[in-house]
C-alpha positions in Angstrom: 0.0 0.0 0.0 1.4 3.4 -1.0 1.4 6.0 1.7 1.9 9.8 1.4 4.3 11.1 4.0 4.0 14.8 4.9 6.1 17.1 7.0 4.4 19.4 9.5 4.4 22.1 6.9 2.9 19.8 4.3 0.1 18.7 6.6 -0.5 22.3 7.6 -1.1 23.2 4.0 -3.5 20.3 3.4 -5.7 20.7 6.5 -5.3 24.5 6.9 -4.2 24.3 10.5 -1.2 26.3 11.7 2.0 24.2 12.1 2.2 25.2 15.8 -1.3 24.0 16.4 -0.4 20.6 14.8 2.7 20.3 17.0 1.2 21.5 20.2 -2.4 20.6 20.2 -3.0 17.8 17.7 0.1 15.7 18.0 -0.3 13.0 20.7 -3.9 14.0 21.5 -5.6 13.4 18.2 -2.7 12.3 16.0 -1.2 9.2 17.4 2.4 8.0 16.8 2.4 4.8 14.7 -1.1 5.5 13.4 -1.0 9.0 12.1 2.8 9.8 12.1 6.1 8.1 12.3 9.6 9.0 13.3 11.8 7.5 10.5 14.9 5.6 11.7 14.1 6.5 15.3 15.0 10.1 14.8 13.4 13.4 15.8 11.9 14.2 12.4 8.2 13.5 12.2 6.4 12.4 9.0 2.6 12.4 9.0 0.7 9.7 7.2 -1.8 11.5 5.0 -4.1 8.5 4.3 -4.6 7.7 8.0 -5.2 11.3 8.9 -7.7 11.8 6.1 -9.6 8.6 7.1 -9.8 9.5 10.7 -10.7 13.2 10.1 -13.8 11.9 8.3 -14.7 9.3 11.0 -14.1 11.8 13.9 -16.0 14.5 12.1 -19.0 12.3 11.5 -19.2 11.1 15.1 -18.8 14.4 16.9 -22.4 15.4 16.7 -24.9 12.6 17.6 -28.6 13.3 17.2 -30.6 12.2 20.3 -34.1 10.9 20.5 -35.4 14.1 22.1 -34.1 16.3 19.3 -31.0 17.5 21.1 -27.5 17.0 19.7 -24.8 15.4 21.8 -21.3 16.8 21.0 -18.8 14.1 21.9 
């Protein structure tokens, strides 16, 4: 399976989030090492796996608002 590896700058351009937000807020809370990003050769550099991020953005986006029987919406 071919995967697209992105730097923080490349991911920032695709998802329109500031690089700092990706590093400080998303990495390790939403983006998980080994699933959404790797550290090639055990180094410090981080490469994000676009296909995993794109897949999970859609899944997370569709599950954040859950309609309830009484008409309210639960934001999870």
